[in-house]
PyMOL Python script that loads the backbone (N, CA, C, O; Angstrom):
from pymol import cmd

cmd.read_pdbstr("""\
ATOM      1  N   MET A   1       0.822  -1.166   0.000  1.00  0.00           N
ATOM      2  CA  MET A   1       0.000   0.000   0.000  1.00  0.00           C
ATOM      3  C   MET A   1       0.885   1.255   0.000  1.00  0.00           C
ATOM      4  O   MET A   1       0.552   2.253  -0.639  1.00  0.00           O
ATOM      5  N   PHE A   2       2.027   1.195   0.730  1.00  0.00           N
ATOM      6  CA  PHE A   2       2.935   2.339   0.723  1.00  0.00           C
ATOM      7  C   PHE A   2       3.385   2.637  -0.702  1.00  0.00           C
ATOM      8  O   PHE A   2       3.363   3.790  -1.133  1.00  0.00           O
ATOM      9  N   LYS A   3       3.790   1.610  -1.430  1.00  0.00           N
ATOM     10  CA  LYS A   3       4.249   1.813  -2.809  1.00  0.00           C
ATOM     11  C   LYS A   3       3.128   2.390  -3.659  1.00  0.00           C
ATOM     12  O   LYS A   3       3.354   3.309  -4.446  1.00  0.00           O
ATOM     13  N   ALA A   4       1.934   1.861  -3.505  1.00  0.00           N
ATOM     14  CA  ALA A   4       0.802   2.338  -4.308  1.00  0.00           C
ATOM     15  C   ALA A   4       0.552   3.822  -4.071  1.00  0.00           C
ATOM     16  O   ALA A   4       0.276   4.569  -5.010  1.00  0.00           O
ATOM     17  N   ILE A   5       0.651   4.246  -2.811  1.00  0.00           N
ATOM     18  CA  ILE A   5       0.378   5.647  -2.482  1.00  0.00           C
ATOM     19  C   ILE A   5       1.585   6.536  -2.763  1.00  0.00           C
ATOM     20  O   ILE A   5       1.468   7.526  -3.485  1.00  0.00           O
ATOM     21  N   TRP A   6       2.744   6.193  -2.198  1.00  0.00           N
ATOM     22  CA  TRP A   6       3.883   7.109  -2.179  1.00  0.00           C
ATOM     23  C   TRP A   6       4.776   7.008  -3.409  1.00  0.00           C
ATOM     24  O   TRP A   6       5.491   7.960  -3.722  1.00  0.00           O
ATOM     25  N   VAL A   7       4.753   5.879  -4.114  1.00  0.00           N
ATOM     26  CA  VAL A   7       5.586   5.754  -5.308  1.00  0.00           C
ATOM     27  C   VAL A   7       4.741   5.891  -6.564  1.00  0.00           C
ATOM     28  O   VAL A   7       5.059   6.666  -7.467  1.00  0.00           O
ATOM     29  N   ASP A   8       3.649   5.118  -6.603  1.00  0.00           N
ATOM     30  CA  ASP A   8       2.813   5.117  -7.800  1.00  0.00           C
ATOM     31  C   ASP A   8       1.790   6.248  -7.825  1.00  0.00           C
ATOM     32  O   ASP A   8       1.213   6.543  -8.872  1.00  0.00           O
ATOM     33  N   GLY A   9       1.563   6.885  -6.671  1.00  0.00           N
ATOM     34  CA  GLY A   9       0.638   8.013  -6.614  1.00  0.00           C
ATOM     35  C   GLY A   9      -0.816   7.642  -6.837  1.00  0.00           C
ATOM     36  O   GLY A   9      -1.592   8.454  -7.340  1.00  0.00           O
ATOM     37  N   LEU A  10      -1.198   6.417  -6.466  1.00  0.00           N
ATOM     38  CA  LEU A  10      -2.575   5.979  -6.670  1.00  0.00           C
ATOM     39  C   LEU A  10      -3.501   6.569  -5.611  1.00  0.00           C
ATOM     40  O   LEU A  10      -3.096   6.771  -4.466  1.00  0.00           O
ATOM     41  N   ASP A  11      -4.725   6.838  -5.992  1.00  0.00           N
ATOM     42  CA  ASP A  11      -5.747   7.350  -5.080  1.00  0.00           C
ATOM     43  C   ASP A  11      -6.497   6.164  -4.485  1.00  0.00           C
ATOM     44  O   ASP A  11      -7.471   5.684  -5.064  1.00  0.00           O
ATOM     45  N   LEU A  12      -6.041   5.696  -3.329  1.00  0.00           N
ATOM     46  CA  LEU A  12      -6.658   4.522  -2.724  1.00  0.00           C
ATOM     47  C   LEU A  12      -7.929   4.856  -1.961  1.00  0.00           C
ATOM     48  O   LEU A  12      -8.464   4.007  -1.248  1.00  0.00           O
ATOM     49  N   ASN A  13      -8.424   6.097  -2.103  1.00  0.00           N
ATOM     50  CA  ASN A  13      -9.767   6.423  -1.619  1.00  0.00           C
ATOM     51  C   ASN A  13     -10.826   5.837  -2.544  1.00  0.00           C
ATOM     52  O   ASN A  13     -11.998   5.746  -2.177  1.00  0.00           O
ATOM     53  N   ASP A  14     -10.416   5.444  -3.730  1.00  0.00           N
ATOM     54  CA  ASP A  14     -11.307   4.777  -4.679  1.00  0.00           C
ATOM     55  C   ASP A  14     -11.397   3.310  -4.256  1.00  0.00           C
ATOM     56  O   ASP A  14     -10.415   2.577  -4.372  1.00  0.00           O
ATOM     57  N   PRO A  15     -12.569   2.868  -3.764  1.00  0.00           N
ATOM     58  CA  PRO A  15     -12.691   1.498  -3.250  1.00  0.00           C
ATOM     59  C   PRO A  15     -12.312   0.417  -4.263  1.00  0.00           C
ATOM     60  O   PRO A  15     -11.691  -0.582  -3.900  1.00  0.00           O
ATOM     61  N   ALA A  16     -12.674   0.608  -5.506  1.00  0.00           N
ATOM     62  CA  ALA A  16     -12.348  -0.402  -6.520  1.00  0.00           C
ATOM     63  C   ALA A  16     -10.844  -0.477  -6.749  1.00  0.00           C
ATOM     64  O   ALA A  16     -10.284  -1.566  -6.878  1.00  0.00           O
ATOM     65  N   LEU A  17     -10.193   0.676  -6.797  1.00  0.00           N
ATOM     66  CA  LEU A  17      -8.740   0.704  -6.987  1.00  0.00           C
ATOM     67  C   LEU A  17      -8.023   0.127  -5.773  1.00  0.00           C
ATOM     68  O   LEU A  17      -7.048  -0.610  -5.920  1.00  0.00           O
ATOM     69  N   ALA A  18      -8.497   0.454  -4.583  1.00  0.00           N
ATOM     70  CA  ALA A  18      -7.900  -0.094  -3.372  1.00  0.00           C
ATOM     71  C   ALA A  18      -8.041  -1.611  -3.345  1.00  0.00           C
ATOM     72  O   ALA A  18      -7.091  -2.320  -3.012  1.00  0.00           O
ATOM     73  N   ALA A  19      -9.227  -2.108  -3.696  1.00  0.00           N
ATOM     74  CA  ALA A  19      -9.455  -3.556  -3.711  1.00  0.00           C
ATOM     75  C   ALA A  19      -8.546  -4.232  -4.733  1.00  0.00           C
ATOM     76  O   ALA A  19      -7.969  -5.283  -4.452  1.00  0.00           O
ATOM     77  N   ARG A  20      -8.418  -3.641  -5.901  1.00  0.00           N
ATOM     78  CA  ARG A  20      -7.565  -4.220  -6.948  1.00  0.00           C
ATOM     79  C   ARG A  20      -6.100  -4.214  -6.499  1.00  0.00           C
ATOM     80  O   ARG A  20      -5.381  -5.187  -6.725  1.00  0.00           O
ATOM     81  N   THR A  21      -5.659  -3.133  -5.870  1.00  0.00           N
ATOM     82  CA  THR A  21      -4.279  -3.033  -5.389  1.00  0.00           C
ATOM     83  C   THR A  21      -3.999  -4.092  -4.327  1.00  0.00           C
ATOM     84  O   THR A  21      -2.954  -4.743  -4.351  1.00  0.00           O
ATOM     85  N   LEU A  22      -4.936  -4.261  -3.399  1.00  0.00           N
ATOM     86  CA  LEU A  22      -4.783  -5.296  -2.371  1.00  0.00           C
ATOM     87  C   LEU A  22      -4.716  -6.684  -2.996  1.00  0.00           C
ATOM     88  O   LEU A  22      -3.858  -7.491  -2.635  1.00  0.00           O
ATOM     89  N   ALA A  23      -5.612  -6.960  -3.926  1.00  0.00           N
ATOM     90  CA  ALA A  23      -5.654  -8.277  -4.573  1.00  0.00           C
ATOM     91  C   ALA A  23      -4.349  -8.552  -5.320  1.00  0.00           C
ATOM     92  O   ALA A  23      -3.819  -9.662  -5.263  1.00  0.00           O
ATOM     93  N   GLN A  24      -3.833  -7.539  -6.019  1.00  0.00           N
ATOM     94  CA  GLN A  24      -2.580  -7.710  -6.759  1.00  0.00           C
ATOM     95  C   GLN A  24      -1.403  -7.990  -5.825  1.00  0.00           C
ATOM     96  O   GLN A  24      -0.424  -8.622  -6.224  1.00  0.00           O
ATOM     97  N   ALA A  25      -1.504  -7.518  -4.585  1.00  0.00           N
ATOM     98  CA  ALA A  25      -0.444  -7.751  -3.601  1.00  0.00           C
ATOM     99  C   ALA A  25      -0.650  -9.064  -2.845  1.00  0.00           C
ATOM    100  O   ALA A  25       0.149  -9.414  -1.977  1.00  0.00           O
ATOM    101  N   GLY A  26      -1.719  -9.788  -3.172  1.00  0.00           N
ATOM    102  CA  GLY A  26      -1.951 -11.086  -2.552  1.00  0.00           C
ATOM    103  C   GLY A  26      -2.827 -11.057  -1.317  1.00  0.00           C
ATOM    104  O   GLY A  26      -2.874 -12.033  -0.569  1.00  0.00           O
ATOM    105  N   PHE A  27      -3.525  -9.949  -1.091  1.00  0.00           N
ATOM    106  CA  PHE A  27      -4.411  -9.832   0.064  1.00  0.00           C
ATOM    107  C   PHE A  27      -5.870  -9.970  -0.361  1.00  0.00           C
ATOM    108  O   PHE A  27      -6.211  -9.777  -1.528  1.00  0.00           O
ATOM    109  N   ALA A  28      -6.717 -10.305   0.598  1.00  0.00           N
ATOM    110  CA  ALA A  28      -8.150 -10.457   0.337  1.00  0.00           C
ATOM    111  C   ALA A  28      -8.859  -9.141   0.685  1.00  0.00           C
ATOM    112  O   ALA A  28      -9.007  -8.821   1.865  1.00  0.00           O
ATOM    113  N   PRO A  29      -9.297  -8.377  -0.323  1.00  0.00           N
ATOM    114  CA  PRO A  29      -9.940  -7.093  -0.058  1.00  0.00           C
ATOM    115  C   PRO A  29     -11.169  -7.206   0.837  1.00  0.00           C
ATOM    116  O   PRO A  29     -11.445  -6.306   1.629  1.00  0.00           O
ATOM    117  N   GLU A  30     -11.898  -8.291   0.717  1.00  0.00           N
ATOM    118  CA  GLU A  30     -13.108  -8.447   1.528  1.00  0.00           C
ATOM    119  C   GLU A  30     -12.766  -8.614   3.016  1.00  0.00           C
ATOM    120  O   GLU A  30     -13.542  -8.211   3.882  1.00  0.00           O
ATOM    121  N   LEU A  31     -11.612  -9.203   3.303  1.00  0.00           N
ATOM    122  CA  LEU A  31     -11.165  -9.332   4.687  1.00  0.00           C
ATOM    123  C   LEU A  31     -10.843  -7.959   5.268  1.00  0.00           C
ATOM    124  O   LEU A  31     -11.210  -7.663   6.405  1.00  0.00           O
ATOM    125  N   LEU A  32     -10.158  -7.121   4.491  1.00  0.00           N
ATOM    126  CA  LEU A  32      -9.855  -5.774   4.945  1.00  0.00           C
ATOM    127  C   LEU A  32     -11.145  -4.999   5.206  1.00  0.00           C
ATOM    128  O   LEU A  32     -11.245  -4.282   6.202  1.00  0.00           O
ATOM    129  N   GLN A  33     -12.119  -5.134   4.332  1.00  0.00           N
ATOM    130  CA  GLN A  33     -13.398  -4.445   4.528  1.00  0.00           C
ATOM    131  C   GLN A  33     -14.048  -4.890   5.832  1.00  0.00           C
ATOM    132  O   GLN A  33     -14.617  -4.066   6.548  1.00  0.00           O
ATOM    133  N   ALA A  34     -13.973  -6.160   6.147  1.00  0.00           N
ATOM    134  CA  ALA A  34     -14.538  -6.658   7.402  1.00  0.00           C
ATOM    135  C   ALA A  34     -13.800  -6.044   8.595  1.00  0.00           C
ATOM    136  O   ALA A  34     -14.426  -5.673   9.588  1.00  0.00           O
ATOM    137  N   TRP A  35     -12.479  -5.938   8.498  1.00  0.00           N
ATOM    138  CA  TRP A  35     -11.701  -5.336   9.580  1.00  0.00           C
ATOM    139  C   TRP A  35     -12.085  -3.874   9.782  1.00  0.00           C
ATOM    140  O   TRP A  35     -12.154  -3.399  10.915  1.00  0.00           O
ATOM    141  N   LEU A  36     -12.335  -3.160   8.682  1.00  0.00           N
ATOM    142  CA  LEU A  36     -12.677  -1.741   8.781  1.00  0.00           C
ATOM    143  C   LEU A  36     -13.940  -1.514   9.599  1.00  0.00           C
ATOM    144  O   LEU A  36     -14.124  -0.442  10.177  1.00  0.00           O
ATOM    145  N   ASN A  37     -14.799  -2.504   9.649  1.00  0.00           N
ATOM    146  CA  ASN A  37     -16.049  -2.392  10.395  1.00  0.00           C
ATOM    147  C   ASN A  37     -15.995  -3.043  11.771  1.00  0.00           C
ATOM    148  O   ASN A  37     -16.999  -3.062  12.482  1.00  0.00           O
ATOM    149  N   ASP A  38     -14.838  -3.578  12.158  1.00  0.00           N
ATOM    150  CA  ASP A  38     -14.682  -4.267  13.436  1.00  0.00           C
ATOM    151  C   ASP A  38     -14.428  -3.249  14.553  1.00  0.00           C
ATOM    152  O   ASP A  38     -13.479  -2.471  14.456  1.00  0.00           O
ATOM    153  N   PRO A  39     -15.245  -3.234  15.606  1.00  0.00           N
ATOM    154  CA  PRO A  39     -15.061  -2.271  16.697  1.00  0.00           C
ATOM    155  C   PRO A  39     -13.681  -2.355  17.357  1.00  0.00           C
ATOM    156  O   PRO A  39     -13.141  -1.328  17.768  1.00  0.00           O
ATOM    157  N   GLU A  40     -13.105  -3.543  17.466  1.00  0.00           N
ATOM    158  CA  GLU A  40     -11.772  -3.678  18.056  1.00  0.00           C
ATOM    159  C   GLU A  40     -10.708  -3.016  17.179  1.00  0.00           C
ATOM    160  O   GLU A  40      -9.773  -2.392  17.680  1.00  0.00           O
ATOM    161  N   VAL A  41     -10.866  -3.162  15.876  1.00  0.00           N
ATOM    162  CA  VAL A  41      -9.911  -2.537  14.952  1.00  0.00           C
ATOM    163  C   VAL A  41     -10.039  -1.017  15.037  1.00  0.00           C
ATOM    164  O   VAL A  41      -9.037  -0.303  15.047  1.00  0.00           O
ATOM    165  N   LYS A  42     -11.276  -0.531  15.098  1.00  0.00           N
ATOM    166  CA  LYS A  42     -11.485   0.916  15.223  1.00  0.00           C
ATOM    167  C   LYS A  42     -10.887   1.445  16.522  1.00  0.00           C
ATOM    168  O   LYS A  42     -10.309   2.532  16.535  1.00  0.00           O
ATOM    169  N   ALA A  43     -11.017   0.694  17.612  1.00  0.00           N
ATOM    170  CA  ALA A  43     -10.449   1.103  18.897  1.00  0.00           C
ATOM    171  C   ALA A  43      -8.919   1.128  18.815  1.00  0.00           C
ATOM    172  O   ALA A  43      -8.283   2.038  19.348  1.00  0.00           O
ATOM    173  N   ALA A  44      -8.336   0.143  18.155  1.00  0.00           N
ATOM    174  CA  ALA A  44      -6.876   0.104  17.996  1.00  0.00           C
ATOM    175  C   ALA A  44      -6.402   1.285  17.150  1.00  0.00           C
ATOM    176  O   ALA A  44      -5.375   1.889  17.458  1.00  0.00           O
ATOM    177  N   LEU A  45      -7.131   1.619  16.098  1.00  0.00           N
ATOM    178  CA  LEU A  45      -6.779   2.764  15.266  1.00  0.00           C
ATOM    179  C   LEU A  45      -6.814   4.046  16.084  1.00  0.00           C
ATOM    180  O   LEU A  45      -5.913   4.878  15.977  1.00  0.00           O
ATOM    181  N   LYS A  46      -7.847   4.208  16.899  1.00  0.00           N
ATOM    182  CA  LYS A  46      -7.954   5.393  17.747  1.00  0.00           C
ATOM    183  C   LYS A  46      -6.782   5.455  18.732  1.00  0.00           C
ATOM    184  O   LYS A  46      -6.191   6.519  18.917  1.00  0.00           O
ATOM    185  N   ALA A  47      -6.444   4.340  19.358  1.00  0.00           N
ATOM    186  CA  ALA A  47      -5.326   4.302  20.307  1.00  0.00           C
ATOM    187  C   ALA A  47      -4.010   4.626  19.604  1.00  0.00           C
ATOM    188  O   ALA A  47      -3.196   5.385  20.131  1.00  0.00           O
ATOM    189  N   ASN A  48      -3.799   4.061  18.430  1.00  0.00           N
ATOM    190  CA  ASN A  48      -2.570   4.326  17.676  1.00  0.00           C
ATOM    191  C   ASN A  48      -2.495   5.790  17.257  1.00  0.00           C
ATOM    192  O   ASN A  48      -1.426   6.398  17.301  1.00  0.00           O
ATOM    193  N   THR A  49      -3.627   6.351  16.854  1.00  0.00           N
ATOM    194  CA  THR A  49      -3.665   7.759  16.457  1.00  0.00           C
ATOM    195  C   THR A  49      -3.355   8.655  17.646  1.00  0.00           C
ATOM    196  O   THR A  49      -2.592   9.613  17.525  1.00  0.00           O
ATOM    197  N   ASP A  50      -3.947   8.345  18.794  1.00  0.00           N
ATOM    198  CA  ASP A  50      -3.668   9.128  20.010  1.00  0.00           C
ATOM    199  C   ASP A  50      -2.183   9.075  20.359  1.00  0.00           C
ATOM    200  O   ASP A  50      -1.592  10.096  20.709  1.00  0.00           O
ATOM    201  N   GLU A  51      -1.580   7.893  20.265  1.00  0.00           N
ATOM    202  CA  GLU A  51      -0.145   7.755  20.553  1.00  0.00           C
ATOM    203  C   GLU A  51       0.683   8.553  19.551  1.00  0.00           C
ATOM    204  O   GLU A  51       1.657   9.204  19.928  1.00  0.00           O
ATOM    205  N   ALA A  52       0.299   8.504  18.284  1.00  0.00           N
ATOM    206  CA  ALA A  52       1.029   9.249  17.259  1.00  0.00           C
ATOM    207  C   ALA A  52       1.007  10.749  17.558  1.00  0.00           C
ATOM    208  O   ALA A  52       2.028  11.427  17.442  1.00  0.00           O
ATOM    209  N   VAL A  53      -0.144  11.251  17.936  1.00  0.00           N
ATOM    210  CA  VAL A  53      -0.256  12.679  18.271  1.00  0.00           C
ATOM    211  C   VAL A  53       0.635  13.004  19.471  1.00  0.00           C
ATOM    212  O   VAL A  53       1.326  14.023  19.479  1.00  0.00           O
ATOM    213  N   GLN A  54       0.615  12.143  20.474  1.00  0.00           N
ATOM    214  CA  GLN A  54       1.448  12.365  21.666  1.00  0.00           C
ATOM    215  C   GLN A  54       2.941  12.364  21.326  1.00  0.00           C
ATOM    216  O   GLN A  54       3.731  13.054  21.970  1.00  0.00           O
ATOM    217  N   ARG A  55       3.321  11.580  20.304  1.00  0.00           N
ATOM    218  CA  ARG A  55       4.739  11.483  19.935  1.00  0.00           C
ATOM    219  C   ARG A  55       5.153  12.559  18.934  1.00  0.00           C
ATOM    220  O   ARG A  55       6.315  12.621  18.534  1.00  0.00           O
ATOM    221  N   GLY A  56       4.210  13.402  18.532  1.00  0.00           N
ATOM    222  CA  GLY A  56       4.552  14.512  17.651  1.00  0.00           C
ATOM    223  C   GLY A  56       4.406  14.250  16.172  1.00  0.00           C
ATOM    224  O   GLY A  56       4.921  15.019  15.360  1.00  0.00           O
ATOM    225  N   VAL A  57       3.721  13.188  15.798  1.00  0.00           N
ATOM    226  CA  VAL A  57       3.512  12.903  14.381  1.00  0.00           C
ATOM    227  C   VAL A  57       2.663  14.018  13.785  1.00  0.00           C
ATOM    228  O   VAL A  57       1.656  14.428  14.362  1.00  0.00           O
ATOM    229  N   PHE A  58       3.089  14.502  12.612  1.00  0.00           N
ATOM    230  CA  PHE A  58       2.378  15.602  11.976  1.00  0.00           C
ATOM    231  C   PHE A  58       1.964  15.297  10.547  1.00  0.00           C
ATOM    232  O   PHE A  58       1.373  16.143   9.877  1.00  0.00           O
ATOM    233  N   GLY A  59       2.266  14.109  10.081  1.00  0.00           N
ATOM    234  CA  GLY A  59       1.898  13.737   8.723  1.00  0.00           C
ATOM    235  C   GLY A  59       2.255  12.297   8.453  1.00  0.00           C
ATOM    236  O   GLY A  59       2.773  11.589   9.317  1.00  0.00           O
ATOM    237  N   ALA A  60       1.967  11.875   7.235  1.00  0.00           N
ATOM    238  CA  ALA A  60       2.234  10.493   6.852  1.00  0.00           C
ATOM    239  C   ALA A  60       3.029  10.489   5.544  1.00  0.00           C
ATOM    240  O   ALA A  60       2.816  11.331   4.672  1.00  0.00           O
ATOM    241  N   PRO A  61       3.935   9.540   5.425  1.00  0.00           N
ATOM    242  CA  PRO A  61       4.242   8.480   6.377  1.00  0.00           C
ATOM    243  C   PRO A  61       5.269   8.931   7.428  1.00  0.00           C
ATOM    244  O   PRO A  61       6.247   9.609   7.116  1.00  0.00           O
ATOM    245  N   THR A  62       5.022   8.545   8.646  1.00  0.00           N
ATOM    246  CA  THR A  62       5.951   8.769   9.745  1.00  0.00           C
ATOM    247  C   THR A  62       6.278   7.417  10.358  1.00  0.00           C
ATOM    248  O   THR A  62       5.387   6.608  10.615  1.00  0.00           O
ATOM    249  N   MET A  63       7.565   7.182  10.588  1.00  0.00           N
ATOM    250  CA  MET A  63       8.006   5.934  11.194  1.00  0.00           C
ATOM    251  C   MET A  63       8.916   6.246  12.368  1.00  0.00           C
ATOM    252  O   MET A  63       9.619   7.256  12.378  1.00  0.00           O
ATOM    253  N   PHE A  64       8.891   5.376  13.342  1.00  0.00           N
ATOM    254  CA  PHE A  64       9.768   5.504  14.506  1.00  0.00           C
ATOM    255  C   PHE A  64      10.670   4.289  14.590  1.00  0.00           C
ATOM    256  O   PHE A  64      10.244   3.160  14.347  1.00  0.00           O
ATOM    257  N   VAL A  65      11.924   4.540  14.938  1.00  0.00           N
ATOM    258  CA  VAL A  65      12.848   3.485  15.341  1.00  0.00           C
ATOM    259  C   VAL A  65      13.295   3.906  16.730  1.00  0.00           C
ATOM    260  O   VAL A  65      14.090   4.833  16.886  1.00  0.00           O
ATOM    261  N   GLY A  66      12.774   3.213  17.740  1.00  0.00           N
ATOM    262  CA  GLY A  66      12.970   3.665  19.117  1.00  0.00           C
ATOM    263  C   GLY A  66      12.259   4.992  19.288  1.00  0.00           C
ATOM    264  O   GLY A  66      11.065   5.105  19.007  1.00  0.00           O
ATOM    265  N   ASP A  67      12.988   5.993  19.746  1.00  0.00           N
ATOM    266  CA  ASP A  67      12.413   7.325  19.919  1.00  0.00           C
ATOM    267  C   ASP A  67      12.690   8.244  18.733  1.00  0.00           C
ATOM    268  O   ASP A  67      12.227   9.385  18.713  1.00  0.00           O
ATOM    269  N   ASP A  68      13.438   7.759  17.751  1.00  0.00           N
ATOM    270  CA  ASP A  68      13.791   8.581  16.589  1.00  0.00           C
ATOM    271  C   ASP A  68      12.667   8.544  15.565  1.00  0.00           C
ATOM    272  O   ASP A  68      12.220   7.474  15.153  1.00  0.00           O
ATOM    273  N   MET A  69      12.209   9.746  15.155  1.00  0.00           N
ATOM    274  CA  MET A  69      11.114   9.854  14.203  1.00  0.00           C
ATOM    275  C   MET A  69      11.665  10.169  12.815  1.00  0.00           C
ATOM    276  O   MET A  69      12.568  10.990  12.655  1.00  0.00           O
ATOM    277  N   TYR A  70      11.099   9.496  11.821  1.00  0.00           N
ATOM    278  CA  TYR A  70      11.457   9.720  10.425  1.00  0.00           C
ATOM    279  C   TYR A  70      10.178  10.040   9.671  1.00  0.00           C
ATOM    280  O   TYR A  70       9.211   9.279   9.719  1.00  0.00           O
ATOM    281  N   PHE A  71      10.176  11.174   8.974  1.00  0.00           N
ATOM    282  CA  PHE A  71       8.993  11.595   8.237  1.00  0.00           C
ATOM    283  C   PHE A  71       9.296  11.618   6.749  1.00  0.00           C
ATOM    284  O   PHE A  71      10.303  12.178   6.317  1.00  0.00           O
ATOM    285  N   GLY A  72       8.419  11.008   5.978  1.00  0.00           N
ATOM    286  CA  GLY A  72       8.505  11.064   4.528  1.00  0.00           C
ATOM    287  C   GLY A  72       9.035   9.793   3.909  1.00  0.00           C
ATOM    288  O   GLY A  72       9.911   9.124   4.457  1.00  0.00           O
ATOM    289  N   GLN A  73       8.483   9.477   2.756  1.00  0.00           N
ATOM    290  CA  GLN A  73       8.908   8.253   2.070  1.00  0.00           C
ATOM    291  C   GLN A  73      10.352   8.355   1.601  1.00  0.00           C
ATOM    292  O   GLN A  73      10.992   7.337   1.339  1.00  0.00           O
ATOM    293  N   ASP A  74      10.870   9.578   1.494  1.00  0.00           N
ATOM    294  CA  ASP A  74      12.268   9.747   1.095  1.00  0.00           C
ATOM    295  C   ASP A  74      13.245   9.493   2.242  1.00  0.00           C
ATOM    296  O   ASP A  74      14.456   9.614   2.061  1.00  0.00           O
ATOM    297  N   ARG A  75      12.720   9.140   3.431  1.00  0.00           N
ATOM    298  CA  ARG A  75      13.563   8.842   4.587  1.00  0.00           C
ATOM    299  C   ARG A  75      13.659   7.342   4.871  1.00  0.00           C
ATOM    300  O   ARG A  75      14.241   6.937   5.877  1.00  0.00           O
ATOM    301  N   LEU A  76      13.100   6.532   4.002  1.00  0.00           N
ATOM    302  CA  LEU A  76      13.112   5.092   4.238  1.00  0.00           C
ATOM    303  C   LEU A  76      14.513   4.527   4.323  1.00  0.00           C
ATOM    304  O   LEU A  76      14.741   3.564   5.056  1.00  0.00           O
ATOM    305  N   ASP A  77      15.467   5.104   3.587  1.00  0.00           N
ATOM    306  CA  ASP A  77      16.857   4.640   3.693  1.00  0.00           C
ATOM    307  C   ASP A  77      17.398   4.873   5.095  1.00  0.00           C
ATOM    308  O   ASP A  77      18.139   4.044   5.624  1.00  0.00           O
ATOM    309  N   PHE A  78      17.025   6.017   5.709  1.00  0.00           N
ATOM    310  CA  PHE A  78      17.458   6.297   7.070  1.00  0.00           C
ATOM    311  C   PHE A  78      16.839   5.314   8.059  1.00  0.00           C
ATOM    312  O   PHE A  78      17.489   4.887   9.014  1.00  0.00           O
ATOM    313  N   VAL A  79      15.585   4.962   7.822  1.00  0.00           N
ATOM    314  CA  VAL A  79      14.912   3.981   8.682  1.00  0.00           C
ATOM    315  C   VAL A  79      15.632   2.649   8.584  1.00  0.00           C
ATOM    316  O   VAL A  79      15.885   2.003   9.601  1.00  0.00           O
ATOM    317  N   ARG A  80      15.962   2.234   7.377  1.00  0.00           N
ATOM    318  CA  ARG A  80      16.675   0.968   7.173  1.00  0.00           C
ATOM    319  C   ARG A  80      18.009   0.986   7.904  1.00  0.00           C
ATOM    320  O   ARG A  80      18.367   0.009   8.562  1.00  0.00           O
ATOM    321  N   GLU A  81      18.754   2.096   7.798  1.00  0.00           N
ATOM    322  CA  GLU A  81      20.043   2.199   8.498  1.00  0.00           C
ATOM    323  C   GLU A  81      19.857   2.139  10.012  1.00  0.00           C
ATOM    324  O   GLU A  81      20.640   1.491  10.706  1.00  0.00           O
ATOM    325  N   ALA A  82      18.825   2.809  10.529  1.00  0.00           N
ATOM    326  CA  ALA A  82      18.567   2.799  11.980  1.00  0.00           C
ATOM    327  C   ALA A  82      18.202   1.408  12.460  1.00  0.00           C
ATOM    328  O   ALA A  82      18.540   1.034  13.583  1.00  0.00           O
ATOM    329  N   LEU A  83      17.524   0.643  11.637  1.00  0.00           N
ATOM    330  CA  LEU A  83      17.146  -0.714  12.020  1.00  0.00           C
ATOM    331  C   LEU A  83      18.330  -1.670  12.018  1.00  0.00           C
ATOM    332  O   LEU A  83      18.349  -2.653  12.759  1.00  0.00           O
ATOM    333  N   ASP A  84      19.319  -1.371  11.179  1.00  0.00           N
ATOM    334  CA  ASP A  84      20.528  -2.219  11.136  1.00  0.00           C
ATOM    335  C   ASP A  84      21.314  -1.996  12.392  1.00  0.00           C
ATOM    336  O   ASP A  84      22.369  -2.603  12.576  1.00  0.00           O
TER     337      ASP A  84
END
""", "prot")
cmd.dss("prot")
cmd.show_as("cartoon", "prot")
cmd.util.cbc("prot")
cmd.orient("prot")
């Protein structure tokens, strides 16, 4: 999904395009749709969002390695180096 959004520039707000992208990556789009309606998944999303705000996240994609924050798809090399 990261590649579809940040590299290919696809609009995954289009349900048909999102489903096709998921299927091409080997995922079951109908399973994702079921998760989107699951109250536990919604609660986890809310908790993760609250934590992101507390940690200073201001946009996407943002990744953390420990306490170090990396913002932007052009920082993935730095994330890889930090993980090594």
